N, C-alpha and C positions, 0 to 999 in steps of 0.2 A: 732612830734613824740617823746615819752619821753622814757627814760631808766627806765626800771622796776627792773632789777637784773643782776647781773653779776657773771658767773660761772668761777673759778680760779683753775687752775690744776698746780701740779709740774710736769711738763711733761719731766719726764727724759728718755732718750734714750741711752741705753748702746751702745757703740762702740769700735772698735779696737783702742788701744792707738794711739793718733795723736799728733806728736811732732812738736813744732815750737819754735823759739828763745826765747820766754818768758816762755815756760813750756809745759807739756805733759797733754792732755785732755783724760779721760778714758770713760766719759759719757757726752753727750750733756746736759747742765744745762738749761733746756728750760722751759718757762711758756706758757701755752695755756689758752686763755680765750674765753668765749662766752658772748657777750653782748646782752641782750633780750629787746625788745621794746613792747609798748603797741599796736603797729601795727602788732605784731607777726612776724617781721623781726628781725633775728638774724645774728649778725656779729661776726666772728671770728678773733682772733689775735694771734700772737705767736711772742716770743723773745728768744734769745739765749744768756744766760749771759757767758761772757769771761772776768773773773776777772782781768787776767793778762793786759788786755787792756782797759777796761771800768770801773773796780772797782766795779763792781756789781757781786753778786752771785745769784744762784737760790733762796736761803733763803731770801736775801734782796729784790729781785724783788717780792717774794710771799707776803712779808709782805707789801711792798709799794702798791701792786695791791689791797689789802684790803682797804687802805686808799683812793686810786683813785676810786675805785668802790663806796665807801660812799659818796666821794665828787660829783661825776656824778648821783648819784640815783635821778630820778624824773626830770633830765634835759633834754633839747632839744638835741636829739642825732645828728640831721643833721646841727647844728652849730659848725662845726669842729675847726673854729678859737677860738671860745669863750671856747669851752671845752679844748683845748689844752693850751690855755692861762692859764686856771685853774690850770693845772697841773704844768706848769712852775712858776706860782705864789706860788703854796703850797711847791714845793722843788726844789732847784737847782739839775742840772745834773740829774742823774738817767734816762739817755736816753734810756737805754735797755728796762726797763719795760714800759716807756712811749710809746715806738714804738709799743708795743703789743696793746695798747689802740687805739693809732692813726690808726693802721691797721684795727681794727674792726670798727671804724668809718667810714672809706673809704668803707669798705665791705657793711655797712648798707646804706651807701649814693648811692652807685653804684645799689645795688638792688633796692632800693626805685626807682631809676631812670630807672629800668629795663634794664641795661647796663652791660656788662662785665667790670670790673675795668679799663683796659686799655682805652676803649672807654670814661668812666667816666672822666678820665685823660687827656682826649683830643687826644688820638690816633685814627687812623683810620683804620688800617689793621695790621695783624699779620707779624711778621718779623723774619727771622732765627736768633737765639740766640744760637751760637756755643760757648759753654763754654771750658775754660781750664779744666784739671784736675791736682790735686795737688800731688806732690811728697813731703812727709814730711821728716823733718831731720833724717838722719840714717848715718851709716858709708858711704863713698862715693861708695864704691862697691856695697852696698844695695840700695843705691839711684839710680845708674845707672841700677841695675836690674830691680827696680820698674819702672823706666822711659820706659825701654824697653818693659815690659809687658803691660804697658799702650798704647804704639805705636802699638804693635802687636793687641791690641783690637780696635785699629782705632783712637786713640787719636791723634789729629793734632797740639794741643797746650798744652804744658806742663808748669804748673807754678811749680817752685822749691822753697822750703823754705830753706832760708839760715840764716845766722846771728849769728851762735854760735861762729865761729872761723874763720878768714880769710883765713888761709892756708887750712883748711878743704873745705871750699867754693870753693876756686880755684881748688881744686882736684876734688871736686863732679861735678862741672859743665864741666870740662875737661873730666871726664870719661863719663858723660851723653852724651855729645856731641860727643864723639868717639863712643859711643854704638849706639846712635839713628840717628846719622849723623847730618849735619848742616842745612838739609832742614826743620827740625822740628823747629817751632816756640817756643822759650822759654820766659817764664815770671819768674823774680825773686823776692823774697819777703824777706827781711832780718827782718822784724817785729821789727825795731828800735834796731836791734842787734849790729850794728857796731859803733865805734866811727869814728870820721871824717877821720882820717888817714887811718884807715882800709877801710872805704867806698871808699875813692879815690883809694887805692891800686888795691881793688878788681874790681871796675868798669872800670878802665883804663885798666886793665888786660884783661877784657872781650871784648875788641874792635872787636876782629875777629870773635867772636860768633854771632849767629843769636838770639840775645836777643831783645825783643821788648821794654821791660821798666823794671825798678826795683822799686818795692813799698817800701816806708818808709825805707831808708837805715839806719837812725839814730833816736835816741830819740827825741820826740817832743821839749824837752827842748833845742835841737841842731839845732831849726829851722833857727836861725840867720846864722848858716853855710850853709845851703841848696843852697842860691844864687851861692856860690862859688864853691860848688860840681856840681851843674847844668852846670856851665861854663866849668868845666874842664872834667866832665864825658863824655865817648863815648856812655854811655847807658842813654837813657832818664829816668828822675825821675817821679814817681807817688806818690802823697802824699795821705798817708791813715790816720794813727792815728794823723797826723797833721793837719786832718780837719774833725772836729766834726760837725760844724754848718756853716752858710754862711758867718758869721763874719770871721772865720778862712780861709774860702776860699778866701775872699777879701784880707785878710793880706798876705797869701802865694802867690797868684797870683801877688799883687801889688809889692812884692819883687822878683818876678822872679824866684820863688823857686820850680817850678815844670812845667812839661809839661802836666801832666794829674792829675786827682782827682778820688779816689775811694770812691763811695758813699755807705755806709751801714746804713740801718736803725737803727741798735743796737747803732750807734754812734750819728746819726742825732736826734733820738728822733721819727722817722717815716716819712711818706710820706710828710707831710706838710712841714717840714723843709728841706727834701730831694729835694723837688721841688724848693726851694729857692737856695739851693746850686748849684743845675744844672743851674739855670737861672744866676747866677754870672758866673759860668764856661763858659757858651755858650756865653755870653756877651764878654769874654775875649778870645774866640777861644780855650778853654781848654776842650778837649773831657773827658768825664767820664766812669768809669767803674762801673757796678752794682756787688757789692760783698757782702759777708755775713758772719756769724759766723759758727755755727754748727745746723742750723734750719733744721726742718723737710721739707716735702714738701708743708706743709701749707704756711709757711713763704715764701719759694722758689717760690711758685705760685704767691704770692703778689710782689716778687722781679721781676718775669717775666713780668707781668703787667706793671710795672713801667718802665722797660727797653724797653717794646714794645711801650709805649706811647711817650717817649721822645727821639727825634732823636740824641740828643747830647750824649746819652748814646751809647757809641760804642764797649766797651769791656764788656765781661760777664765773671764773676768769679763764676759760679753759679753750682758748683760740690759738695756743701755741703751735699748732700745726698749719694754722692758715696765716702766719707771719711770714711768709715767703720761703718756707722750705722748698728747694728745687727738686727733691725726690722724696718718696715714701717708701722705705724698704720693709716697712712692717707687715707682718701677716697676722690675720685675725685682728682683735682689738676693736676700739670703739669707731663708730661712724659718725658723721655730722648729717642731720636731717633737719633742714630749716634752721641752722644754727642750734640745733639742740643736740647735745652729745649723747649718743645712745650705746649702751652697753651690750657686749656680745652674750651668748648665753652659756658658755662653756665653764668649767671650774677653774679655780684660781683667777689668775688675771686675765688669762685667755688672749695673750698676745705674745708675739715673738718677733724675730728679725730674719729676714730672707737669707738663706745660707750663701747664696751667690753674692750678695752685697758684702757679707761679713768676710768673705775671702779676700777681699781687696783693702782690707783694714789691718792696721798694726795690732798685734794681739800677742797675748801670752796665755799659758795654761799653768795653773799652779796646784 
């Protein structure tokens, strides 16, 4: 089966401003693609550029997507390994836009096999995917109020963004715990915001709180300090920005520098590499989390398929569409039910974007 053309869209989704340690996002800087084939099977892919973390923007992704589409035109769409090898040979890094192309390949392959993506990836049945819901950085008082509002809506797991200032972070978690109680499970994410001394101070101060883990406390260039932090911290450490690919996973795990790993397609370059990361983690008894950036329900549905297929993916950070997206242009795809992400029943990814919404976007066809 050959690739005949690729549609590429600047898939911008306006959103309520969302703040983490590395910056504030006012809209989701996404790219949406459709890869067409000579057997009339069409695959969809989406990625969300988060420049503060991955170094890519919507504009750079759009330009690279044109090059990738030219590179693949007329090629065998079912040889996923060969196609992704071509992209890696063509350009280093650029994992975010690569992930959209990878996703579309897997969508086509699953549709060609007449299987939902999770079964194509080796899964046998659906499972409960209860997501956390994220409290962005604000004043400690506003963060506590937001946490309280989420809990009143039925949220059972809160993910709290920290990393701007250690004193602020300790006050925020104290107020949140006082407001919602110690029975609500907390996950905290510093997004590389702390230096080692602050990370140790904050994490040891949190010993009496119901905190499941802390994501990425320090910059990835401080990875050499992670083993000591893991030893001294009373809160388990999850590697996020420290693990882009399976080589990173091998390095971090060998150094005893984490208890868990967060897998995101925008970091790994897509499903193919994410499978390899999970294999390394599973072999070393390191559970994984399925995470994301600011994707719509297209990519979120692919995340849910991946998390369903792989038993070592035990944590779910899939609230991306609950983080203030002002519109939902997706047709099909996952739904939220009591903060559980539920898969659709069709083949492939089983999600697409409304044509009326796409007509208003900057786009090109290669």
